[in-house]
Backbone as CSV, one residue per row, in Angstrom:
resi,resn,N_x,N_y,N_z,CA_x,CA_y,CA_z,C_x,C_y,C_z
1,UNK,0.835,-1.129,0.045,-0.033,-0.104,-0.051,0.895,1.292,0.011
2,UNK,1.970,1.282,0.809,2.833,2.296,0.877,3.487,2.651,-0.497
3,UNK,3.798,1.602,-1.232,4.459,1.827,-2.471,3.477,2.498,-3.527
4,UNK,2.296,2.145,-3.419,1.226,2.733,-4.249,1.087,4.146,-4.086
5,UNK,0.989,4.561,-2.763,0.867,5.985,-2.354,2.026,6.731,-2.811
6,UNK,3.318,6.208,-2.659,4.419,6.944,-3.031,4.575,7.010,-4.442
7,UNK,4.169,5.965,-5.261,4.023,6.214,-6.727,3.077,7.190,-7.112
8,UNK,1.933,7.254,-6.609,0.890,8.211,-7.044,1.447,9.703,-6.629
9,UNK,1.949,9.835,-5.320,2.497,11.101,-4.982,3.650,11.599,-5.968
10,UNK,4.489,10.692,-6.409,5.717,11.000,-7.247,5.085,11.430,-8.479
11,UNK,4.085,10.741,-9.129,3.558,11.156,-10.381,2.844,12.618,-10.313
12,UNK,2.202,12.792,-9.214,1.635,14.075,-9.002,2.684,15.212,-8.881
13,UNK,3.717,14.938,-8.230,4.771,15.852,-8.120,5.396,16.196,-9.422
14,UNK,5.717,15.176,-10.183,6.302,15.413,-11.515,5.408,16.253,-12.388
15,UNK,4.072,15.972,-12.271,3.110,16.605,-13.135,2.962,18.073,-12.781
16,UNK,3.081,18.405,-11.423,2.890,19.693,-10.840,4.184,20.557,-11.281
17,UNK,5.262,19.950,-11.496,6.547,20.621,-11.774,6.765,20.767,-13.244
18,UNK,5.885,20.235,-14.131,6.187,20.497,-15.509,5.751,21.797,-15.970
19,UNK,6.471,22.398,-16.959,6.448,23.700,-17.357,5.471,23.831,-18.698
20,UNK,4.474,24.711,-18.610,3.444,24.874,-19.676,3.268,26.386,-19.671
21,UNK,4.097,27.210,-20.434,3.988,28.698,-20.376,2.923,29.184,-21.401
22,UNK,2.524,28.423,-22.281,1.742,29.057,-23.391,0.342,29.558,-22.935
23,UNK,-0.113,29.176,-21.891,-1.412,29.749,-21.463,-1.448,30.664,-20.257
24,UNK,-0.309,30.710,-19.586,-0.313,31.522,-18.320,-0.010,32.953,-18.630
25,UNK,-0.724,33.858,-17.935,-0.309,35.237,-18.002,-0.287,35.855,-16.598
26,UNK,0.440,36.955,-16.464,0.593,37.697,-15.156,0.038,38.997,-15.417
27,UNK,-0.634,39.650,-14.233,-1.151,40.933,-14.372,0.021,42.068,-14.666
28,UNK,-0.266,42.968,-15.403,0.662,44.056,-15.595,-0.010,45.320,-16.052
29,UNK,0.090,46.468,-15.384,-0.621,47.655,-15.729,-0.192,48.320,-17.075
30,UNK,0.973,47.918,-17.542,1.463,48.460,-18.772,1.093,47.890,-20.066
31,UNK,0.346,46.696,-20.092,0.189,45.905,-21.194,-1.250,45.403,-21.239
32,UNK,-2.304,46.232,-21.078,-3.663,45.905,-20.927,-3.921,44.741,-20.064
33,UNK,-3.277,44.641,-18.969,-3.680,43.647,-17.963,-2.860,42.404,-18.039
34,UNK,-2.114,42.105,-19.130,-1.562,40.778,-19.198,-0.105,41.026,-19.761
35,UNK,0.815,40.112,-19.413,2.166,40.062,-19.917,2.406,38.455,-20.031
36,UNK,3.011,38.001,-21.079,3.391,36.620,-21.052,4.301,36.261,-19.983
37,UNK,4.235,35.134,-19.474,5.094,34.703,-18.374,6.616,34.603,-18.778
38,UNK,6.893,34.285,-20.028,8.214,34.251,-20.558,8.935,35.687,-20.458
39,UNK,8.117,36.770,-20.402,8.686,38.095,-20.377,9.065,38.366,-18.991
40,UNK,10.293,38.791,-18.764,10.684,39.086,-17.286,10.757,40.443,-16.935
41,UNK,10.524,41.452,-17.921,10.589,42.869,-17.663,9.637,43.670,-18.496
42,UNK,9.075,44.652,-18.121,8.189,45.504,-18.933,8.887,46.170,-20.224
43,UNK,8.197,46.478,-21.131,8.808,47.199,-22.342,9.458,48.487,-21.881
44,UNK,10.608,48.663,-22.405,11.306,49.912,-22.132,12.303,49.773,-20.915
45,UNK,12.233,48.661,-20.093,13.174,48.513,-18.958,14.490,48.101,-19.451
46,UNK,15.552,48.588,-19.065,16.908,48.436,-19.663,17.949,47.968,-18.749
47,UNK,17.486,47.634,-17.492,18.338,47.049,-16.405,19.649,48.066,-16.160
48,UNK,19.357,49.335,-16.462,20.447,50.302,-16.120,20.330,50.755,-14.730
49,UNK,21.572,50.866,-14.062,21.612,51.371,-12.745,21.963,52.761,-12.641
50,UNK,22.391,53.371,-13.755,22.661,54.888,-13.857,21.939,55.481,-15.028
51,UNK,21.924,56.741,-14.852,21.223,57.570,-15.989,22.084,58.817,-16.167
52,UNK,22.067,59.404,-17.328,22.621,60.647,-17.732,21.646,61.648,-17.504
53,UNK,22.175,62.773,-16.801,21.225,63.986,-16.571,22.000,65.191,-17.061
54,UNK,21.199,66.178,-17.399,21.649,67.527,-17.779,21.524,68.464,-16.572
55,UNK,22.568,69.255,-16.373,22.572,70.247,-15.194,22.788,71.616,-15.878
56,UNK,21.724,72.456,-15.489,21.809,73.878,-15.979,21.652,74.818,-14.701
57,UNK,22.489,75.387,-14.199,22.565,76.281,-13.040,22.933,77.682,-13.431
58,UNK,22.197,78.645,-12.991,22.549,80.029,-13.220,22.486,80.734,-11.795
59,UNK,23.634,81.432,-11.572,23.784,82.270,-10.372,23.560,83.766,-10.795
60,UNK,22.690,84.453,-10.075,22.469,85.860,-10.266,22.518,86.666,-8.906
61,UNK,22.992,87.978,-9.008,22.866,88.876,-7.989,21.402,89.173,-7.725
62,UNK,21.229,89.891,-6.593,19.772,90.161,-6.215,19.032,91.239,-7.213
63,UNK,19.825,91.846,-8.144,19.285,92.663,-9.206,19.320,91.972,-10.414
64,UNK,19.755,90.681,-10.645,19.637,89.887,-11.853,20.966,89.874,-12.578
65,UNK,22.031,90.506,-12.051,23.296,90.411,-12.788,24.038,89.114,-12.688
66,UNK,24.808,88.763,-13.551,25.632,87.495,-13.526,26.549,87.444,-12.347
67,UNK,26.784,86.237,-11.808,27.808,86.057,-10.767,28.768,85.117,-11.280
68,UNK,29.932,85.600,-11.924,30.860,84.722,-12.502,31.897,84.175,-11.607
69,UNK,32.544,83.038,-11.935,33.590,82.377,-11.267,33.250,81.974,-9.815
70,UNK,32.128,81.488,-9.691,31.570,80.941,-8.373,31.594,79.389,-8.355
71,UNK,32.304,78.753,-7.436,32.137,77.380,-7.443,30.851,76.785,-6.955
72,UNK,30.333,75.861,-7.670,28.993,75.336,-7.390,29.178,73.694,-7.239
73,UNK,28.570,73.005,-6.190,28.737,71.662,-6.081,27.294,71.038,-6.199
74,UNK,27.263,69.957,-6.801,25.893,69.201,-6.881,26.118,67.932,-6.228
75,UNK,25.030,67.609,-5.259,25.074,66.473,-4.474,23.705,65.724,-4.780
76,UNK,23.862,64.416,-4.840,22.659,63.666,-4.975,22.030,63.415,-3.655
77,UNK,20.750,63.634,-3.582,20.062,63.505,-2.247,19.278,62.090,-2.141
78,UNK,19.712,61.348,-1.203,19.180,59.987,-0.967,19.066,59.719,0.419
79,UNK,17.898,59.404,0.928,17.623,59.148,2.379,18.145,60.376,3.314
80,UNK,17.855,61.398,2.908,18.258,62.596,3.688,19.757,62.753,3.870
81,UNK,20.488,62.237,2.852,21.969,62.280,2.884,22.526,62.807,1.639
82,UNK,23.540,63.664,1.724,24.198,64.215,0.530,25.660,63.802,0.396
83,UNK,25.988,62.510,0.684,27.383,62.146,0.694,27.851,61.893,-0.775
84,UNK,26.958,61.650,-1.667,27.379,61.382,-3.073,27.489,62.670,-3.808
85,UNK,28.724,63.140,-4.030,28.939,64.423,-4.701,29.008,64.052,-6.142
86,UNK,28.055,64.659,-6.998,27.941,64.404,-8.356,29.000,65.136,-9.223
87,UNK,29.152,66.426,-8.914,30.065,67.346,-9.686,30.375,68.644,-8.976
88,UNK,31.538,69.267,-9.365,31.939,70.609,-8.964,32.144,71.323,-10.172
89,UNK,31.563,72.490,-10.270,31.843,73.293,-11.556,31.860,74.851,-11.099
90,UNK,32.422,75.668,-11.931,32.606,77.129,-11.716,31.763,77.809,-12.739
91,UNK,30.966,78.905,-12.319,30.139,79.521,-13.271,31.015,80.224,-14.258
92,UNK,30.562,80.429,-15.420,31.245,81.219,-16.515,31.004,82.645,-16.375
93,UNK,31.408,83.470,-17.205,31.263,84.932,-17.199,29.891,85.313,-17.095
94,UNK,28.979,84.471,-17.679,27.592,84.828,-17.672,26.878,84.285,-16.511
95,UNK,27.673,83.682,-15.490,26.962,83.057,-14.338,26.382,81.842,-14.502
96,UNK,26.703,81.170,-15.660,25.957,79.836,-15.970,26.898,78.594,-15.803
97,UNK,26.331,77.551,-15.432,26.952,76.220,-15.622,26.057,75.342,-16.357
98,UNK,26.649,74.572,-17.222,25.973,73.585,-18.029,26.805,72.347,-18.287
99,UNK,26.398,71.140,-17.841,27.151,69.964,-18.019,26.153,68.734,-17.986
100,UNK,26.696,67.596,-18.307,25.954,66.451,-18.217,26.685,65.574,-16.988
101,UNK,26.058,64.680,-16.428,26.649,63.876,-15.324,25.879,62.533,-15.246
102,UNK,26.508,61.584,-14.808,26.047,60.226,-14.542,25.637,60.039,-13.190
103,UNK,24.414,59.631,-12.828,23.983,59.424,-11.484,23.245,58.133,-11.337
104,UNK,23.110,57.519,-10.039,22.329,56.316,-9.929,20.885,56.636,-10.355
105,UNK,20.240,55.598,-11.021,19.009,55.734,-11.637,17.866,55.939,-10.710
106,UNK,18.003,55.593,-9.428,16.967,55.819,-8.501,16.997,57.284,-7.872
107,UNK,18.000,58.072,-8.231,18.099,59.489,-7.634,17.271,60.390,-8.455
108,UNK,16.370,61.160,-7.791,15.706,62.104,-8.533,15.719,63.542,-7.736
109,UNK,16.357,63.595,-6.727,16.439,64.909,-5.995,17.991,65.185,-5.754
110,UNK,18.234,66.538,-5.681,19.735,66.944,-5.572,19.788,68.141,-4.817
111,UNK,20.917,68.423,-4.158,21.282,69.592,-3.552,22.271,70.413,-4.253
112,UNK,22.037,71.799,-4.571,23.025,72.545,-5.242,23.633,73.429,-4.137
113,UNK,24.840,73.404,-3.932,25.614,74.205,-2.953,26.496,75.157,-3.638
114,UNK,26.221,76.411,-3.382,27.172,77.475,-4.031,27.974,78.170,-2.886
115,UNK,29.128,78.591,-3.263,29.950,79.256,-2.277,29.901,80.719,-2.417
116,UNK,28.544,81.180,-2.420,28.323,82.567,-2.566,27.216,82.882,-1.500
117,UNK,27.580,83.802,-0.587,26.616,84.113,0.414,25.285,84.984,-0.005
118,UNK,25.411,85.494,-1.240,24.155,86.283,-1.698,23.163,85.502,-2.359
119,UNK,23.396,84.173,-2.529,22.385,83.246,-3.197,21.811,82.182,-2.328
120,UNK,20.796,81.581,-2.568,20.232,80.515,-1.762,21.196,79.364,-1.815
121,UNK,21.660,78.946,-0.589,22.589,77.864,-0.534,21.863,76.581,-0.186
122,UNK,22.387,75.424,-0.426,21.767,74.210,-0.209,20.363,74.101,-0.790
123,UNK,20.316,74.524,-2.039,19.038,74.452,-2.726,18.709,73.106,-3.138
124,UNK,17.470,72.558,-2.581,17.064,71.339,-3.029,16.241,71.345,-4.252
125,UNK,16.706,70.619,-5.325,16.167,70.581,-6.627,15.767,69.309,-7.127
126,UNK,14.860,69.079,-8.082,14.470,67.787,-8.556,14.586,67.732,-10.089
127,UNK,14.662,66.507,-10.603,14.764,66.223,-11.971,13.392,66.421,-12.649
128,UNK,13.393,67.013,-13.923,12.278,67.018,-14.722,12.841,66.591,-16.142
129,UNK,12.338,65.391,-16.613,12.891,64.917,-17.880,14.435,64.802,-17.866
130,UNK,14.977,64.146,-16.872,16.394,64.049,-16.699,17.186,65.413,-16.803
131,UNK,16.651,66.484,-16.354,17.256,67.733,-16.406,17.081,68.502,-15.135
132,UNK,18.060,69.179,-14.698,18.029,70.167,-13.575,18.166,71.574,-14.191
133,UNK,17.140,72.320,-14.025,17.149,73.764,-14.337,16.914,74.502,-13.149
134,UNK,17.867,75.441,-12.814,17.662,76.269,-11.675,18.391,77.679,-11.774
135,UNK,17.764,78.640,-11.276,18.420,79.972,-11.098,18.414,80.276,-9.631
136,UNK,19.558,80.526,-9.098,19.713,80.853,-7.672,20.156,82.224,-7.577
137,UNK,19.319,83.060,-6.852,19.437,84.483,-6.846,18.451,85.246,-7.770
138,UNK,18.868,86.478,-8.184,17.924,87.151,-9.145,16.906,87.798,-8.188
139,UNK,15.947,88.490,-8.957,14.955,89.305,-8.228,13.940,88.484,-7.538
140,UNK,13.821,87.123,-7.927,12.793,86.302,-7.241,13.452,85.275,-6.257
141,UNK,14.676,85.422,-6.110,15.463,84.655,-5.160,15.770,83.241,-5.718
142,UNK,14.954,82.528,-6.318,15.280,81.320,-6.991,14.132,80.942,-7.968
143,UNK,14.466,80.070,-8.980,13.383,79.568,-9.907,13.846,78.377,-10.498
144,UNK,13.050,77.775,-11.375,13.324,76.503,-11.998,12.867,75.322,-11.150
145,UNK,13.624,74.306,-11.108,13.260,72.991,-10.401,13.574,73.085,-8.885
146,UNK,13.751,74.320,-8.296,13.939,74.292,-6.895,12.716,74.267,-6.099
147,UNK,12.789,73.416,-4.982,11.646,73.299,-4.129,11.880,73.761,-2.702
148,UNK,13.027,74.396,-2.447,13.298,74.983,-1.065,14.873,74.690,-0.782
149,UNK,15.053,74.599,0.396,16.457,74.406,0.957,16.550,73.028,1.660
150,UNK,17.708,72.479,1.622,17.951,71.184,2.332,18.674,71.449,3.679
151,UNK,18.019,70.987,4.705,18.696,70.850,5.951,18.682,69.500,6.522
152,UNK,19.940,69.048,6.759,19.957,67.523,7.414,19.472,67.500,8.789
153,UNK,18.555,66.567,8.897,18.110,66.225,10.207,18.988,65.407,10.943
154,UNK,19.203,65.759,12.228,20.112,64.826,13.136,19.323,64.027,13.920
């Protein structure tokens, strides 16, 4: 009797482990509710852990004049921490900085730190279409992708 039970259970186990992908589907919000099981990632997913971003920063005096030759540091903001320095650049004669940088793909917030006491320091900025656009200073104080200032909580 034990041999019969073991034989039946073995057959059931082998049948349960057989693979038949042709009729199985998984829910997915990006493909009208279904994605074939053989597909392991949604369309457009590239397994990339980094991304290229464009950084445009302008420093202006309180009356809108250019602030040339001012060092500006860009930090990635993750878990209320700014230990990942993305880049350091110096403003040109027009007070502008323009460059591209590679950052971790999960980062979407940054801190712009300028060594100029007359503009917003530690400006918290966010990405829009993989681009940072911000003006620090000027008649409005700041503009672009700036959402305020960053203060590390202790």
